[in-house]
PLY file of the C-alpha trace (Angstrom):
ply
format ascii 1.0
element vertex 87
property float x
property float y
property float z
element edge 86
property int vertex1
property int vertex2
end_header
0.00 0.00 0.00
1.46 3.34 -0.99
1.48 6.56 1.00
-1.38 8.06 -0.98
-3.62 5.08 -0.21
-2.68 5.26 3.46
-3.51 8.96 3.51
-6.86 8.28 1.85
-7.69 5.63 4.43
-6.71 7.93 7.30
-8.86 10.71 5.84
-11.80 8.31 5.52
-11.34 7.18 9.15
-11.37 10.83 10.27
-14.59 11.51 8.32
-16.21 8.38 9.76
-15.22 9.46 13.28
-16.69 12.90 12.62
-20.03 11.41 11.57
-20.22 9.34 14.75
-19.28 12.34 16.88
-21.91 14.51 15.19
-24.58 11.85 15.73
-23.60 11.59 19.39
-23.65 15.37 19.80
-27.12 15.48 18.27
-28.34 12.85 20.72
-26.78 14.79 23.60
-28.50 17.99 22.47
-31.83 16.17 22.51
-31.05 14.76 25.96
-30.53 18.32 27.21
-33.83 19.68 25.87
-35.92 18.57 28.88
-33.37 20.18 31.21
-33.77 23.55 29.50
-36.16 25.91 31.17
-35.77 28.66 28.58
-37.89 27.99 25.49
-35.35 29.60 23.14
-32.63 27.32 24.47
-34.83 24.27 23.85
-35.40 25.37 20.26
-31.68 26.00 19.70
-30.77 22.55 21.00
-33.37 20.90 18.80
-32.14 22.89 15.79
-28.52 21.90 16.53
-29.58 18.25 16.68
-31.45 18.63 13.40
-28.44 20.24 11.72
-26.15 17.46 12.95
-28.64 14.83 11.74
-28.80 16.49 8.32
-25.01 16.75 8.12
-24.51 13.08 8.93
-27.24 11.99 6.54
-25.74 14.08 3.74
-22.21 12.78 4.28
-22.79 9.07 4.88
-22.50 8.35 1.12
-19.10 10.07 1.02
-17.36 7.66 3.41
-16.48 3.98 3.42
-17.98 2.34 6.49
-17.31 -1.16 7.75
-20.41 -3.36 8.06
-20.46 -2.90 11.85
-20.07 0.88 11.48
-22.93 0.92 9.00
-25.18 -0.85 11.48
-24.12 1.36 14.39
-24.48 4.64 12.50
-27.82 3.64 10.97
-29.06 2.79 14.45
-28.04 6.21 15.79
-29.65 7.90 12.81
-32.89 5.96 13.31
-33.00 7.05 16.95
-32.33 10.65 15.96
-35.01 10.55 13.27
-37.52 9.19 15.75
-36.61 11.66 18.48
-36.74 14.56 16.02
-40.11 13.26 14.77
-38.99 13.32 11.16
-40.98 11.59 8.39
0 1
1 2
2 3
3 4
4 5
5 6
6 7
7 8
8 9
9 10
10 11
11 12
12 13
13 14
14 15
15 16
16 17
17 18
18 19
19 20
20 21
21 22
22 23
23 24
24 25
25 26
26 27
27 28
28 29
29 30
30 31
31 32
32 33
33 34
34 35
35 36
36 37
37 38
38 39
39 40
40 41
41 42
42 43
43 44
44 45
45 46
46 47
47 48
48 49
49 50
50 51
51 52
52 53
53 54
54 55
55 56
56 57
57 58
58 59
59 60
60 61
61 62
62 63
63 64
64 65
65 66
66 67
67 68
68 69
69 70
70 71
71 72
72 73
73 74
74 75
75 76
76 77
77 78
78 79
79 80
80 81
81 82
82 83
83 84
84 85
85 86
């Protein structure tokens, strides 16, 4: 394997990690909504979760996931979709 291939694999790993982190951040934002007493803060947290969900959904096709990563990320996305009440 040459250096360019190694670099491409490392870049893919970084993008995959970012998608998992964004999905986790979105779930955390939704976990914090009930703790928020200020309505504007609730809305901002929901909007942040929605933006993270949209980002992950948009970028999943741009990365190479292992089968187990595919299952794990799809599971997180399904939970997010349900919690965000998306169609």
